[in-house]
N, C-alpha and C positions, 0 to 999 in steps of 0.2 A: 405228218401234223401232232399225230398222240405222242408221237417222240419229243417232238418238240415242245408240246405243252408239259410235258414232263420233266423236261430238263428246266424250263422255266421257273416251275412252283419252289423248288427248293433255292433257286436264286432269289425270287422274292422274298420269302421265308428269312434267309439269308441276311437280306437288305433289314427288313423288320428287326432282326434280332442285333445288327450293329447298329441300328436308328435307335434304339431303346435308352442306352446309356446316354446318347448325345442329347436326347430329349431330358433325361434326368440331371446332366450338367447343366441343360439350357434352364430348367426349372431352378435350380440352385444358385444358378449366377443371376437369375430373376430376383431371388428372395435375398441374397446378399447384397444387390444395390438398391435395397428399398431405400428410401431417405430417411434419414437420421436428423434428430431435432435438434438446430444449433446450438451451443452454448450461450446462453445471455451473458453479456460483456458489461463491467461497470466500469466506471470511474468516479470520481470525487466530484463531478459535475463543474458548474462555473464557479470561479473563486467570489466572493464579497466584493460588490462593485465598489464600494466606499470604504476607505481604512478607517482602523477604530483602535483605540488603544492610546499607550503614551508613545511618543513618537522617541526615536533611537537618538541619543544624545551624540552621536557618530559614527561614521562610517563603518559597515561591517561586512568581516568575510563569512560565507556559509559554507562552512565544509559539508561533502556529500555526507548524507544522511545513511549511518550504517546500521544492519541489523542481524540475526541469527539466520544461519544458512536456510532454516524452513522459511522464511519472509523471500528467498529468492525468485521462487516460480509466483505465479498468478494464482494461486488457490484461494477462495475464500473460507476462513475457518471458523469453525464455531467448536464450543464446548457445553456440554453437560452439566452444568456445576451442582444440579440437585443428583446426579446418578453416579458420575465419575468425573470429578474436576480435574484428575490427573492424565485425563484422554484428551484429543482433539480429533475432530475430523473436518474433512473438507465436502462443501457442497457439490454434487455429482456435474450438474448441468449449468453452474454458474461461476465465473470467473471474473478477475479484474483484467483490465486491458493490458497492464502491465504489472510487476511487482509493487505491492503496496509500500516498500520501502522507495521506489521509483515516483509514485503518487504522491507520498508524504513529502519527500523532497520537494518535488516542483510548487505544492502547496506552502512550504513553507519559504522557501525562495519567493514568491510572489507575495507573501503577508509581510515578510520582513523588508521589501521594497517599498511596499505602500506606507510603510512606515519610518523611511529614511533612504539612505543610501547603501547599496549592497556591491560589492567589489570581488573581483575576480582575483585578483593580486594580494600576495602576502608581503607584511613589511611590520617591523616591529611596532609600528605606531598604529598599526591597525589592528584592533580586537579581533578574534576567530571564535565563532559558536560553531561546537560541533555536538551534534544528536544522533544519538545510539537508540534506535527501538527496540525495546525489551518484549511488549506484548501488543498484538494489535489481533485481536479477535471478536466474535459475537458470542457472549458467556451466557447461556441461559440458565436462569436461577428457579422457576418452573417452569413446565411444558411448554405452556404458553406466552410465558415473560420473557425477554431477554432484552442484553444493553449490548452497545458497543464499548470495548474496553482497549484504550489506549495509554500505554505504560511507557516511559522513556527516561533516558538520562541525557541531561545535558549539560556541557561544558564550555566555559569562556575560557579563552587564552590570551594573552599579551604577551609578546617579547617572548614567545615560547613557555611562560609560565603560566600555573593555571590562577586563574583571578577567583573564580568561585565556580562550583559544582552544585548540580539540585535535581532531584528525582520529581517528574510529573506524573501523574494518573489522572484521565480525564476520563468519565464514563458518561453515556447518552443511552436513554431509553429506545427500543427498537419500536416503531411503529406497528410490525408485523412479524410474527414468528418464522420468518422466511430469510431467504439470501438477499430479497430485496430491502427489506425492513433492516438487514445487519448490515447492508451498505449504508443506508440513511444514518445509521446509529456512529459505525467507524467513520463517518465522513464528518458528522458532528462534533464526537469527541476528537477528532484530529484537529478540527478547528478551536474548540477549546485550550487544548493541549498547546497549540501553537501560540496561542494568545496568550497562555500563562508566562510562557518561555520567554516571548517579546517582553512581556511588562517587566517582568524580572531582570531579562538583559537590561531595558531601559533604565532600571534602579541601579546597576552598578556604577562604581567610578571609573569608567574608561577612558576619560580626558584628562589630559595633565592639568592640574590644578595651578592657577597663577598665583602667585604669593599676592597676599594683602599689605598694606600699608600697616599693620599691625604685628604681621610674621613677618617682616622684612628687618633684618638686622640692622640696628642704628649706629652710624658712623659718628664719631665723635671727633670734634676739631682739637687738634692739639694746639 
């Protein structure tokens, strides 16, 4: 029996020695699986219920909204203009549900459809609106004061020719100096920019003019 107990002692020590790394791995695994706060996801919210602004004089085709490559993701960008205006940063735990280009595209189409008829086909007599986003960010002019800035270039084509082009910038104050405030400001600025673009389109001469009696040539009898 003494010999048996002597044999068992090193076996138990060896088991404890082998189990120590396993306990350490288990502890580390438990730490790595600790819950991480999910990112807050934002969109533009519900579109305005009632249409406002001048109605479109003709059916309109809306091309896919374009934007620079840095807008392809779903990051919410901000700029500290008071410190380094050439630098942009993104919020760590806040995201758009999809790219701001896609969100703006859907908002533009809904607003255009509320003012007239939006078609998906191309034709010589159907004017086309193309919008390119240039800037879409929350700008901090002071540490506690920011605004949403939406800048775009809008072009109207008809029969493959440029009818007119315009650059639009819309700003809206942010209610808070955080991602939620930036989202609210950018949504409001987007609606303002879209409204200005559609008012501009509605004022263009996009329909064929009907000759008046005064403008028609006079045929004299011989």
